[in-house]
C-alpha positions as CSV (number, residue, x, y, z in Angstrom):
1,M,0.0,0.0,-0.1
2,P,1.6,3.3,-1.0
3,Q,2.9,5.9,1.9
4,S,0.3,8.5,2.9
5,K,1.1,11.7,4.4
6,F,-2.1,11.6,6.2
7,S,-4.1,9.0,8.0
8,I,-7.6,8.3,7.1
9,P,-9.7,8.8,10.3
10,A,-11.3,5.5,11.4
11,E,-14.6,6.9,10.8
12,F,-14.2,7.5,7.3
13,R,-12.6,4.2,6.3
14,D,-15.1,2.6,5.1
15,Q,-15.7,5.9,2.8
16,L,-12.1,6.5,1.7
17,E,-8.9,4.4,0.6
18,V,-5.4,5.6,0.1
19,A,-4.5,5.6,-3.8
20,E,-1.6,6.8,-6.0
21,P,-2.2,9.9,-8.1
22,L,-2.5,9.0,-11.9
23,D,0.0,11.3,-13.1
24,S,3.5,11.8,-11.3
25,R,4.7,14.5,-13.3
26,S,5.9,17.4,-11.4
27,D,3.8,20.7,-11.0
28,E,6.0,22.4,-13.5
29,A,6.2,19.7,-16.3
30,I,2.0,19.7,-16.0
31,L,2.0,23.8,-16.5
32,V,4.4,23.3,-19.4
33,S,2.4,20.7,-21.0
34,L,-0.9,23.1,-20.7
35,S,1.0,25.6,-22.5
36,K,1.4,23.1,-25.7
37,H,-1.3,23.1,-28.6
38,K,-3.1,19.3,-28.2
39,P,-5.1,18.3,-31.2
40,V,-8.6,16.8,-30.4
41,T,-8.3,13.0,-30.6
42,S,-11.3,11.7,-28.9
43,E,-14.4,12.8,-26.7
44,K,-12.2,12.8,-23.5
45,N,-11.5,16.2,-23.3
46,I,-11.4,18.5,-20.2
47,W,-11.9,22.2,-21.6
48,A,-11.4,25.3,-19.3
49,F,-10.7,29.0,-19.9
50,W,-8.1,31.7,-18.7
51,H,-8.3,34.6,-20.5
52,A,-4.3,35.2,-20.0
53,G,-3.5,31.5,-20.2
54,A,-2.6,29.0,-17.7
55,A,0.7,29.9,-16.6
56,A,-0.9,33.4,-15.6
57,M,-3.5,31.9,-13.4
58,P,-3.6,32.5,-9.6
59,Q,-1.8,29.6,-7.7
60,W,-4.9,28.3,-6.2
61,C,-6.7,27.8,-9.7
62,Q,-3.1,26.3,-11.1
63,R,-3.4,23.7,-8.4
64,N,-6.7,22.9,-9.2
65,I,-5.9,22.0,-12.9
66,I,-2.9,20.2,-11.9
67,D,-4.6,18.0,-9.7
68,W,-7.4,17.4,-12.4
69,H,-4.3,15.5,-14.2
70,R,-3.5,13.4,-11.2
71,I,-7.1,12.5,-10.6
72,C,-8.3,11.9,-13.8
73,G,-5.3,10.6,-15.4
74,P,-3.6,10.5,-18.9
75,S,-6.9,9.1,-20.8
76,W,-8.1,12.7,-20.3
77,T,-6.8,15.6,-22.2
78,I,-6.9,19.0,-20.4
79,R,-6.7,22.3,-22.2
80,V,-7.2,25.8,-21.0
81,L,-8.0,28.1,-23.7
82,D,-7.1,31.5,-23.5
83,T,-7.2,34.9,-25.5
84,V,-3.7,35.5,-25.7
85,P,-2.4,36.6,-29.3
86,N,-0.7,33.9,-31.0
87,S,-1.1,31.6,-27.9
88,P,-1.1,27.9,-29.2
89,N,-4.4,27.6,-26.9
90,H,-6.0,30.6,-28.3
91,A,-9.7,29.7,-28.3
92,L,-10.2,30.3,-32.2
93,K,-7.6,27.6,-32.8
94,Y,-10.0,25.4,-31.7
95,I,-13.7,27.2,-32.1
96,R,-15.0,28.3,-35.3
97,P,-15.6,32.0,-35.2
98,E,-18.8,31.5,-36.3
99,L,-20.1,29.7,-33.3
100,L,-19.1,32.4,-31.0
101,P,-20.8,36.0,-30.7
102,E,-19.0,38.9,-32.3
103,T,-18.4,40.4,-29.3
104,F,-16.1,37.3,-27.9
105,V,-14.3,37.3,-31.5
106,K,-13.5,40.9,-31.8
107,G,-12.8,41.4,-28.1
108,T,-15.0,44.1,-27.7
109,M,-17.0,42.7,-24.6
110,D,-17.0,45.0,-21.6
111,G,-17.8,45.3,-17.7
112,P,-16.8,43.2,-14.7
113,Y,-17.7,39.5,-16.0
114,V,-15.7,39.4,-19.4
115,G,-14.0,36.2,-18.4
116,P,-17.0,34.1,-16.9
117,H,-19.0,35.1,-19.9
118,S,-16.0,34.1,-22.4
119,A,-15.9,30.7,-20.6
120,D,-19.4,30.4,-21.2
121,F,-19.4,31.1,-25.0
122,L,-16.4,28.4,-25.2
123,R,-18.5,25.9,-22.8
124,G,-21.5,25.3,-25.3
125,A,-19.1,25.6,-28.2
126,S,-16.4,23.2,-27.3
127,L,-18.6,20.5,-26.1
128,Y,-20.8,20.8,-29.3
129,M,-17.8,20.6,-31.7
130,Y,-15.5,18.0,-29.5
131,G,-17.5,16.5,-26.7
132,G,-16.1,16.0,-23.1
133,V,-16.4,18.1,-19.8
134,F,-16.2,21.8,-19.6
135,M,-15.1,22.9,-16.0
136,D,-14.6,26.3,-14.1
137,A,-10.8,27.0,-13.5
138,G,-12.3,27.4,-9.8
139,I,-13.3,23.8,-9.3
140,I,-11.3,21.7,-6.8
141,L,-12.0,18.3,-8.0
142,T,-11.9,15.2,-5.6
143,R,-13.4,12.2,-7.7
144,S,-12.3,11.4,-11.4
145,L,-14.7,12.1,-14.2
146,D,-14.6,8.5,-14.9
147,R,-16.3,7.7,-11.6
148,I,-18.9,10.9,-11.7
149,C,-20.3,10.7,-14.9
150,W,-18.5,9.5,-17.8
151,P,-19.6,6.0,-18.3
152,A,-23.1,7.0,-17.8
153,I,-22.9,10.0,-20.6
154,A,-20.1,8.7,-23.0
155,D,-21.6,7.9,-26.7
156,P,-19.2,5.2,-28.0
157,T,-20.9,5.1,-31.5
158,T,-19.6,8.6,-32.5
159,P,-16.1,10.2,-32.6
160,Y,-17.8,13.8,-31.5
161,N,-20.5,14.4,-29.3
162,G,-22.9,16.8,-31.6
163,D,-25.6,16.5,-28.9
164,P,-28.8,18.1,-30.1
165,F,-29.6,19.8,-26.4
166,I,-26.1,21.1,-26.5
167,Q,-26.4,22.4,-30.0
168,R,-29.7,24.3,-29.1
169,W,-28.6,25.7,-25.6
170,H,-25.5,27.1,-27.5
171,E,-27.5,28.6,-30.4
172,L,-29.8,30.2,-28.2
173,F,-27.1,31.7,-25.7
174,V,-25.2,33.1,-28.8
175,H,-28.1,34.4,-30.3
176,V,-29.3,36.6,-27.2
177,W,-25.7,38.1,-27.2
178,K,-26.2,39.1,-31.0
179,D,-25.1,42.8,-31.3
180,K,-24.5,42.9,-27.6
181,N,-21.2,43.8,-25.6
182,S,-22.8,43.0,-22.1
183,Y,-24.8,41.1,-20.1
184,K,-27.1,43.7,-19.0
185,G,-30.7,44.0,-20.2
186,M,-30.5,39.9,-21.2
187,T,-33.7,39.2,-19.8
188,E,-35.5,42.1,-21.9
189,N,-35.0,39.4,-24.7
190,P,-38.7,38.1,-25.3
191,L,-36.8,34.6,-25.5
192,L,-35.9,35.0,-21.9
193,S,-38.3,37.3,-20.5
194,F,-39.8,34.3,-18.5
195,A,-37.0,34.9,-16.0
196,L,-38.8,38.1,-15.1
197,K,-41.4,36.0,-13.1
198,Q,-38.6,34.3,-11.0
199,D,-37.0,35.4,-7.6
200,F,-34.5,33.5,-5.4
201,S,-37.3,31.7,-3.5
202,A,-36.8,28.0,-5.1
203,S,-33.1,28.1,-4.5
204,V,-33.6,29.2,-1.0
205,A,-36.1,26.4,-0.5
206,R,-33.5,24.0,-2.1
207,G,-31.1,25.0,0.6
208,F,-29.0,27.6,-0.8
209,K,-28.2,30.8,1.2
210,W,-26.2,33.0,-0.9
211,E,-26.3,36.7,0.8
212,F,-26.8,38.9,-2.6
213,I,-26.6,42.4,-2.6
214,V,-28.0,42.8,-6.0
215,D,-31.7,42.1,-7.0
216,P,-32.8,38.8,-8.7
217,L,-32.5,40.1,-12.3
218,T,-29.2,41.0,-12.0
219,V,-28.1,37.5,-10.9
220,F,-30.4,36.1,-13.8
221,E,-28.6,38.2,-16.3
222,Y,-25.3,37.3,-14.9
223,I,-26.0,33.7,-15.6
224,T,-27.9,34.4,-18.9
225,Q,-26.3,30.7,-20.3
226,V,-28.3,29.0,-17.1
227,V,-31.2,30.9,-18.1
228,A,-31.1,29.7,-21.6
229,W,-30.6,26.3,-20.1
230,Q,-34.2,26.5,-18.4
231,R,-35.6,28.0,-21.5
232,L,-34.9,24.9,-23.5
233,C,-36.3,22.5,-20.4
234,L,-39.6,24.2,-21.0
235,L,-39.6,23.8,-25.0
236,E,-42.3,21.2,-26.5
237,E,-41.4,19.8,-29.6
238,A,-42.6,22.7,-32.2
239,G,-42.0,21.1,-35.6
240,D,-38.6,20.2,-35.9
241,G,-38.9,16.5,-34.3
242,F,-37.0,17.3,-30.9
243,S,-38.8,18.1,-27.8
244,C,-36.3,19.5,-25.5
245,V,-38.8,19.0,-22.4
246,D,-38.7,15.3,-22.9
247,Y,-34.8,15.0,-23.9
248,A,-34.1,16.9,-20.5
249,G,-36.0,14.6,-18.5
250,E,-34.8,11.4,-20.6
251,N,-31.0,11.9,-21.4
252,I,-29.6,14.3,-19.1
253,M,-28.0,13.0,-16.0
254,W,-29.0,15.6,-13.2
255,F,-26.5,15.4,-10.3
256,D,-27.4,16.9,-6.7
257,V,-25.3,20.0,-6.8
258,L,-25.7,21.3,-3.3
259,E,-24.5,17.8,-1.9
260,E,-22.0,17.1,-4.6
261,N,-20.9,20.6,-5.5
262,W,-21.3,22.9,-2.6
263,G,-20.0,20.9,0.3
264,F,-18.1,23.6,2.1
265,E,-21.4,25.4,2.1
266,T,-23.2,22.9,3.8
267,I,-21.0,23.1,6.8
268,A,-19.2,26.1,7.1
269,G,-21.7,28.4,5.7
270,F,-22.4,30.5,2.5
271,T,-19.9,33.4,3.0
272,G,-16.3,33.2,1.5
273,Q,-14.7,34.0,4.9
274,E,-16.3,31.2,6.6
275,A,-14.8,28.7,4.3
276,F,-11.4,30.6,4.3
277,D,-11.3,30.3,7.9
278,V,-12.3,26.9,8.2
279,L,-9.5,25.9,5.5
280,A,-7.0,28.1,7.4
281,T,-7.4,26.4,10.7
282,R,-4.1,24.6,11.9
283,L,-4.1,20.4,11.9
284,D,-2.3,21.3,15.4
285,A,-5.0,23.3,17.1
286,D,-7.0,22.3,20.1
287,S,-9.0,19.5,18.9
288,E,-11.6,20.3,21.3
289,S,-12.2,23.7,19.8
290,E,-15.2,24.7,17.9
291,E,-13.1,25.8,14.9
292,Y,-11.0,22.6,14.8
293,K,-14.2,20.4,15.0
294,K,-15.7,22.5,12.0
295,A,-12.7,22.2,10.1
296,Y,-12.4,18.3,10.5
297,K,-16.0,17.9,9.7
298,M,-15.8,20.1,6.4
299,A,-12.3,18.7,5.0
300,W,-13.5,14.8,5.6
301,H,-16.7,15.5,4.4
302,F,-15.7,17.3,1.3
303,L,-13.2,14.3,0.9
304,A,-15.5,11.2,1.4
305,Q,-18.7,12.5,0.0
306,C,-18.5,15.3,-2.4
307,S,-17.6,15.0,-6.0
308,M,-16.0,18.6,-6.7
309,Q,-15.9,22.0,-5.0
310,K,-16.9,25.1,-7.0
311,I,-14.7,28.1,-5.7
312,T,-16.7,31.1,-6.8
313,H,-15.7,35.0,-7.2
314,G,-19.1,36.3,-7.6
315,K,-17.8,39.7,-7.8
316,H,-20.2,42.5,-6.7
317,L,-22.8,40.2,-6.4
318,T,-22.9,38.9,-2.7
319,K,-22.6,41.2,0.8
320,T,-19.0,39.5,1.4
321,P,-16.0,38.3,-0.9
322,A,-16.4,34.8,-2.0
323,L,-13.6,32.4,-1.4
324,G,-12.2,32.9,-4.6
325,L,-11.7,36.6,-4.3
326,L,-10.2,36.3,-0.8
327,W,-7.6,33.4,-2.1
328,D,-7.0,36.2,-4.8
329,L,-5.9,39.0,-2.5
330,E,-2.2,39.7,-2.2
331,G,-0.7,37.8,0.9
332,N,-2.9,35.2,0.4
333,E,-1.4,33.4,-2.2
334,G,-0.3,30.1,-0.4
335,K,-3.7,29.8,1.7
336,H,-5.2,27.3,-0.5
337,D,-2.6,24.7,0.6
338,E,-0.7,26.2,3.3
339,E,1.2,23.6,5.1
340,G,0.0,22.4,8.5
341,T,-3.9,23.6,7.7
342,F,-6.9,21.9,6.8
343,A,-6.3,23.5,3.5
344,E,-2.9,21.2,2.9
345,L,-5.0,18.3,4.2
346,L,-7.8,18.8,1.8
347,R,-5.5,19.2,-1.3
348,Y,-3.5,16.3,-0.4
349,G,-6.6,13.9,0.2
350,T,-8.1,14.9,-3.5
351,V,-5.1,13.1,-5.3
352,H,-4.2,10.5,-2.7
353,F,-7.6,9.2,-1.4
354,R,-10.3,7.5,-3.5
355,Q,-13.7,7.2,-2.1
356,T,-15.2,4.1,-1.9
357,R,-18.8,4.9,-3.0
358,E,-19.7,3.8,-6.3
359,G,-21.7,6.6,-7.6
360,I,-22.8,10.1,-6.8
361,R,-26.2,11.5,-5.8
362,V,-28.5,12.2,-8.7
363,V,-32.0,14.0,-8.8
364,D,-34.7,13.1,-10.9
365,V,-36.2,16.0,-12.5
366,E,-40.2,16.5,-12.5
367,R,-41.5,17.6,-16.0
368,P,-42.5,21.3,-15.9
369,K,-46.3,22.0,-15.0
370,E,-46.4,24.8,-17.5
371,T,-44.3,24.2,-21.0
372,M,-43.9,25.9,-24.3
373,R,-44.6,24.6,-27.9
374,K,-42.2,27.1,-29.6
375,G,-39.0,26.9,-31.7
376,V,-35.5,27.7,-29.9
377,L,-35.5,31.1,-31.4
378,E,-39.4,31.5,-31.3
379,P,-40.6,34.7,-29.2
């Protein structure tokens, strides 16, 4: 059995086992490999985006992606697309310009969310053209994609995915960005106007307790790509032989994001400072203190029972800075894996421990009570 720097506590030994990382290269070698152009040869692609390239990412994001290699292994090709002129990984070297909004191609997008919305454009395009998985650079992965979803969704009969739902989703999203340089006013588009009736109540009822300082419409316009997905899930077949609402219920694997993706929040709370403080707790602190107990609970719960953790920035959206913003601050560069803290334990565990559970938590999606018999671009 491989040697482990940290021991798995007795109460978690039925949920975790020691394992070897699937990529033994150094951090530096993995980062160098991310600077090279990699032609697409299969559907086992992990796509990410950082405007200035992988070498310019914050340390904690680099650690995320380095660890993706060690968790998922060499059967997956990981790429970080960028918009650096002449870069071997410039997005337009993989994605045809006609599949993207003009504002992305010409670099005219403005506002505080150019990076996230650029990633959104590339998400649908890369998945439709090549298949695979698109992950935000802020994701800490703790379970291989081969053990999250891939066997259930991979299509062995086609070389590239070309999924009809993804195609329509991307088409709609790009369409609403036509002639726009900003996300503001997206819900004024008739195709997305149903969002005007929405608020945070459904999210709160589900257990999400974000402390927003903006109104719901601002959030929905920020996540326009999600709203576009919502529209598709309401569309009946309207003459093209494809029912989005039926496809969504029968052909999409919906996982329980609160349990699988937001493990920090379910234990530490929904502010970035709470998670920051928990992860910064010293491993040699008083084990009877409330701070230690919370850090112990969160770290081991995450390693044993979560697939990943989405670290958000949420700039200008919440009352207090999100964890991503705190880790970005000068002076906090090494806090994401500081030696002697629960952050170090958590980072180590994601690549050196393996969950024993066979599957992840998925949810059954009920058919919407109200649907629309309209085309994807029909107001």
